[in-house]
NUTI-553043 format. One record per residue: residue number from 1; residue in one letter; x, y, z of N, C-alpha, C in turn. Coordinates in Angstrom, 3 decimals. Example, Ala and Ser with C-alpha at 12.3 -4.5 7.8 and 13.67 -1.06 7.14 Angstrom:
% residues 2
<site k="1" r="A" n_c1="13.190" n_c2="-5.690" n_c3="7.800" ca_c1="12.300" ca_c2="-4.500" ca_c3="7.800" c_c1="13.200" c_c2="-3.300" c_c3="7.800"/>
<site k="2" r="S" n_c1="12.850" n_c2="-2.250" n_c3="7.080" ca_c1="13.670" ca_c2="-1.060" ca_c3="7.140" c_c1="12.900" c_c2="0.030" c_c3="7.870"/>
This chain:
% residues 59
<site k="1" r="M" n_c1="-20.618" n_c2="-11.742" n_c3="-19.625" ca_c1="-19.885" ca_c2="-13.072" ca_c3="-19.659" c_c1="-18.976" c_c2="-13.187" c_c3="-18.505"/>
<site k="2" r="P" n_c1="-19.190" n_c2="-14.139" n_c3="-17.632" ca_c1="-18.382" ca_c2="-14.301" ca_c3="-16.438" c_c1="-16.855" c_c2="-14.679" c_c3="-16.840"/>
<site k="3" r="K" n_c1="-15.999" n_c2="-14.156" n_c3="-16.043" ca_c1="-14.571" ca_c2="-14.456" ca_c3="-16.288" c_c1="-14.243" c_c2="-15.868" c_c3="-15.753"/>
<site k="4" r="G" n_c1="-13.410" n_c2="-16.510" n_c3="-16.517" ca_c1="-12.943" ca_c2="-17.821" ca_c3="-16.065" c_c1="-11.811" c_c2="-17.696" c_c3="-15.109"/>
<site k="5" r="K" n_c1="-11.365" n_c2="-18.782" n_c3="-14.475" ca_c1="-10.241" ca_c2="-18.781" ca_c3="-13.600" c_c1="-8.978" c_c2="-18.217" c_c3="-14.245"/>
<site k="6" r="K" n_c1="-8.664" n_c2="-18.620" n_c3="-15.476" ca_c1="-7.565" ca_c2="-18.172" ca_c3="-16.132" c_c1="-7.519" c_c2="-16.676" c_c3="-16.388"/>
<site k="7" r="N" n_c1="-8.626" n_c2="-16.182" n_c3="-16.702" ca_c1="-8.766" ca_c2="-14.698" ca_c3="-16.997" c_c1="-8.534" c_c2="-13.920" c_c3="-15.646"/>
<site k="8" r="L" n_c1="-9.025" n_c2="-14.403" n_c3="-14.601" ca_c1="-8.755" ca_c2="-13.805" ca_c3="-13.290" c_c1="-7.267" c_c2="-13.737" c_c3="-12.919"/>
<site k="9" r="S" n_c1="-6.611" n_c2="-14.845" n_c3="-13.217" ca_c1="-5.122" ca_c2="-14.902" ca_c3="-12.859" c_c1="-4.450" c_c2="-13.866" c_c3="-13.761"/>
<site k="10" r="V" n_c1="-4.779" n_c2="-13.795" n_c3="-15.022" ca_c1="-4.121" ca_c2="-12.874" ca_c3="-15.891" c_c1="-4.338" c_c2="-11.435" c_c3="-15.477"/>
<site k="11" r="D" n_c1="-5.583" n_c2="-11.172" n_c3="-15.070" ca_c1="-5.928" ca_c2="-9.833" ca_c3="-14.587" c_c1="-5.194" c_c2="-9.499" c_c3="-13.287"/>
<site k="12" r="S" n_c1="-5.095" n_c2="-10.459" n_c3="-12.363" ca_c1="-4.339" ca_c2="-10.205" ca_c3="-11.124" c_c1="-2.851" c_c2="-9.944" c_c3="-11.395"/>
<site k="13" r="L" n_c1="-2.318" n_c2="-10.697" n_c3="-12.254" ca_c1="-0.906" ca_c2="-10.483" ca_c3="-12.683" c_c1="-0.705" c_c2="-9.041" c_c3="-13.264"/>
<site k="14" r="R" n_c1="-1.642" n_c2="-8.753" n_c3="-14.257" ca_c1="-1.565" ca_c2="-7.446" ca_c3="-14.927" c_c1="-1.635" c_c2="-6.295" c_c3="-13.846"/>
<site k="15" r="H" n_c1="-2.507" n_c2="-6.383" n_c3="-12.884" ca_c1="-2.695" ca_c2="-5.389" ca_c3="-11.888" c_c1="-1.404" c_c2="-5.333" c_c3="-10.953"/>
<site k="16" r="A" n_c1="-0.817" n_c2="-6.430" n_c3="-10.632" ca_c1="0.340" ca_c2="-6.435" ca_c3="-9.788" c_c1="1.464" c_c2="-5.748" c_c3="-10.529"/>
<site k="17" r="E" n_c1="1.594" n_c2="-6.024" n_c3="-11.783" ca_c1="2.685" ca_c2="-5.419" ca_c3="-12.581" c_c1="2.457" c_c2="-3.922" c_c3="-12.768"/>
<site k="18" r="Y" n_c1="1.177" n_c2="-3.552" n_c3="-12.981" ca_c1="0.835" ca_c2="-2.140" ca_c3="-13.186" c_c1="1.169" c_c2="-1.300" c_c3="-11.958"/>
<site k="19" r="Y" n_c1="0.872" n_c2="-1.876" n_c3="-10.737" ca_c1="1.106" ca_c2="-1.153" ca_c3="-9.561" c_c1="2.412" c_c2="-1.397" c_c3="-9.009"/>
<site k="20" r="G" n_c1="3.393" n_c2="-2.058" n_c3="-9.731" ca_c1="4.725" ca_c2="-2.182" ca_c3="-9.317" c_c1="4.893" c_c2="-3.173" c_c3="-8.199"/>
<site k="21" r="M" n_c1="4.017" n_c2="-4.112" n_c3="-8.042" ca_c1="4.102" ca_c2="-5.055" ca_c3="-6.900" c_c1="4.734" c_c2="-6.292" c_c3="-7.229"/>
<site k="22" r="Q" n_c1="4.861" n_c2="-6.625" n_c3="-8.547" ca_c1="5.400" ca_c2="-7.964" ca_c3="-8.877" c_c1="6.743" c_c2="-8.164" c_c3="-8.373"/>
<site k="23" r="S" n_c1="7.674" n_c2="-7.167" n_c3="-8.397" ca_c1="8.993" ca_c2="-7.314" ca_c3="-7.941" c_c1="9.000" c_c2="-7.586" c_c3="-6.401"/>
<site k="24" r="K" n_c1="8.102" n_c2="-6.979" n_c3="-5.660" ca_c1="8.008" ca_c2="-7.246" ca_c3="-4.179" c_c1="7.482" c_c2="-8.676" c_c3="-3.969"/>
<site k="25" r="F" n_c1="6.507" n_c2="-9.078" n_c3="-4.754" ca_c1="6.037" ca_c2="-10.468" ca_c3="-4.633" c_c1="7.153" c_c2="-11.452" c_c3="-4.913"/>
<site k="26" r="D" n_c1="7.901" n_c2="-11.155" n_c3="-5.991" ca_c1="9.048" ca_c2="-12.018" ca_c3="-6.408" c_c1="10.098" c_c2="-12.081" c_c3="-5.250"/>
<site k="27" r="E" n_c1="10.347" n_c2="-10.992" n_c3="-4.655" ca_c1="11.375" ca_c2="-10.978" ca_c3="-3.494" c_c1="10.911" c_c2="-11.773" c_c3="-2.362"/>
<site k="28" r="L" n_c1="9.552" n_c2="-11.568" n_c3="-1.963" ca_c1="9.019" ca_c2="-12.337" ca_c3="-0.854" c_c1="8.964" c_c2="-13.830" c_c3="-1.135"/>
<site k="29" r="Y" n_c1="8.706" n_c2="-14.180" n_c3="-2.350" ca_c1="8.669" ca_c2="-15.565" ca_c3="-2.754" c_c1="10.088" c_c2="-16.216" c_c3="-2.565"/>
<site k="30" r="Q" n_c1="11.143" n_c2="-15.401" n_c3="-3.051" ca_c1="12.485" ca_c2="-15.948" ca_c3="-2.963" c_c1="12.912" c_c2="-16.107" c_c3="-1.476"/>
<site k="31" r="R" n_c1="12.541" n_c2="-15.113" n_c3="-0.688" ca_c1="12.879" ca_c2="-15.168" ca_c3="0.797" c_c1="12.177" c_c2="-16.357" c_c3="1.405"/>
<site k="32" r="S" n_c1="10.997" n_c2="-16.662" n_c3="0.993" ca_c1="10.241" ca_c2="-17.789" ca_c3="1.668" c_c1="10.875" c_c2="-19.032" c_c3="1.255"/>
<site k="33" r="K" n_c1="11.295" n_c2="-19.101" n_c3="-0.049" ca_c1="12.065" ca_c2="-20.408" ca_c3="-0.459" c_c1="13.366" c_c2="-20.550" c_c3="0.310"/>
<site k="34" r="E" n_c1="13.936" n_c2="-19.444" n_c3="0.774" ca_c1="15.182" ca_c2="-19.516" ca_c3="1.569" c_c1="14.902" c_c2="-19.739" c_c3="3.082"/>
<site k="35" r="G" n_c1="13.668" n_c2="-19.924" n_c3="3.385" ca_c1="13.295" ca_c2="-20.283" ca_c3="4.794" c_c1="12.835" c_c2="-19.208" c_c3="5.659"/>
<site k="36" r="D" n_c1="12.698" n_c2="-17.992" n_c3="5.142" ca_c1="12.250" ca_c2="-16.857" ca_c3="6.036" c_c1="10.746" c_c2="-17.031" c_c3="6.387"/>
<site k="37" r="D" n_c1="10.415" n_c2="-16.718" n_c3="7.588" ca_c1="9.084" ca_c2="-16.698" ca_c3="8.065" c_c1="8.588" c_c2="-15.266" c_c3="8.251"/>
<site k="38" r="F" n_c1="7.349" n_c2="-15.052" n_c3="7.852" ca_c1="6.793" ca_c2="-13.671" ca_c3="7.894" c_c1="5.697" c_c2="-13.623" c_c3="8.920"/>
<site k="39" r="T" n_c1="5.734" n_c2="-12.589" n_c3="9.769" ca_c1="4.686" ca_c2="-12.422" ca_c3="10.750" c_c1="3.676" c_c2="-11.340" c_c3="10.399"/>
<site k="40" r="D" n_c1="4.171" n_c2="-10.280" n_c3="9.637" ca_c1="3.269" ca_c2="-9.166" ca_c3="9.257" c_c1="3.473" c_c2="-8.954" c_c3="7.760"/>
<site k="41" r="L" n_c1="2.874" n_c2="-9.874" n_c3="7.034" ca_c1="2.994" ca_c2="-9.922" ca_c3="5.618" c_c1="2.501" c_c2="-8.626" c_c3="4.918"/>
<site k="42" r="M" n_c1="1.389" n_c2="-8.130" n_c3="5.312" ca_c1="0.831" ca_c2="-6.918" ca_c3="4.700" c_c1="1.827" c_c2="-5.680" c_c3="4.904"/>
<site k="43" r="Q" n_c1="2.484" n_c2="-5.599" n_c3="6.022" ca_c1="3.504" ca_c2="-4.540" ca_c3="6.276" c_c1="4.694" c_c2="-4.698" c_c3="5.335"/>
<site k="44" r="L" n_c1="5.068" n_c2="-5.941" n_c3="5.190" ca_c1="6.118" ca_c2="-6.209" ca_c3="4.223" c_c1="5.827" c_c2="-5.935" c_c3="2.739"/>
<site k="45" r="I" n_c1="4.506" n_c2="-6.199" n_c3="2.440" ca_c1="4.093" ca_c2="-5.914" ca_c3="1.013" c_c1="4.009" c_c2="-4.343" c_c3="0.875"/>
<site k="46" r="L" n_c1="3.305" n_c2="-3.780" n_c3="1.742" ca_c1="3.119" ca_c2="-2.317" ca_c3="1.580" c_c1="4.259" c_c2="-1.475" c_c3="1.841"/>
<site k="47" r="G" n_c1="5.068" n_c2="-1.900" n_c3="2.823" ca_c1="6.248" ca_c2="-1.155" ca_c3="3.202" c_c1="6.008" c_c2="0.265" c_c3="3.551"/>
<site k="48" r="N" n_c1="7.015" n_c2="1.100" n_c3="3.405" ca_c1="6.982" ca_c2="2.567" ca_c3="3.695" c_c1="7.044" c_c2="3.299" c_c3="2.444"/>
<site k="49" r="D" n_c1="6.592" n_c2="2.812" n_c3="1.323" ca_c1="6.703" ca_c2="3.416" ca_c3="0.032" c_c1="5.704" c_c2="4.582" c_c3="0.006"/>
<site k="50" r="E" n_c1="6.213" n_c2="5.815" n_c3="0.016" ca_c1="5.324" ca_c2="6.950" ca_c3="-0.014" c_c1="4.497" c_c2="7.056" c_c3="-1.261"/>
<site k="51" r="S" n_c1="5.088" n_c2="6.487" n_c3="-2.323" ca_c1="4.371" ca_c2="6.623" ca_c3="-3.689" c_c1="3.016" c_c2="5.877" c_c3="-3.742"/>
<site k="52" r="R" n_c1="2.842" n_c2="4.875" n_c3="-2.814" ca_c1="1.631" ca_c2="4.129" ca_c3="-2.759" c_c1="0.610" c_c2="4.699" c_c3="-1.922"/>
<site k="53" r="K" n_c1="0.898" n_c2="5.740" n_c3="-1.124" ca_c1="-0.059" ca_c2="6.311" ca_c3="-0.212" c_c1="-1.011" c_c2="7.310" c_c3="-1.024"/>
<site k="54" r="P" n_c1="-2.291" n_c2="7.332" n_c3="-0.661" ca_c1="-3.162" ca_c2="8.261" ca_c3="-1.473" c_c1="-2.805" c_c2="9.624" c_c3="-1.179"/>
<site k="55" r="C" n_c1="-3.008" n_c2="10.424" n_c3="-2.163" ca_c1="-2.736" ca_c2="11.794" ca_c3="-2.125" c_c1="-4.028" c_c2="12.613" c_c3="-1.883"/>
<site k="56" r="D" n_c1="-4.073" n_c2="13.536" n_c3="-0.962" ca_c1="-5.176" ca_c2="14.335" ca_c3="-0.719" c_c1="-4.959" c_c2="15.786" c_c3="-1.141"/>
<site k="57" r="D" n_c1="-5.397" n_c2="16.134" n_c3="-2.309" ca_c1="-5.236" ca_c2="17.472" ca_c3="-2.889" c_c1="-6.105" c_c2="18.499" c_c3="-2.262"/>
<site k="58" r="R" n_c1="-6.975" n_c2="18.044" n_c3="-1.369" ca_c1="-7.924" ca_c2="19.097" ca_c3="-0.805" c_c1="-7.263" c_c2="19.919" c_c3="0.327"/>
<site k="59" r="L" n_c1="-6.055" n_c2="19.544" n_c3="0.784" ca_c1="-5.415" ca_c2="20.222" ca_c3="1.835" c_c1="-4.782" c_c2="21.482" c_c3="1.395"/>
């Protein structure tokens, strides 16, 4: 059964919350409402958070 548009939105929100991204999205949204312009959005979203980098246990 194909997912409808509403289900995809719910899934996207659930994934963002699970991975701790919702607070970053909220922060960027607030900054955009205050007039900030972003040139490297992916760098701002991903940041330098070491916890999001993949771990390589083979080393």
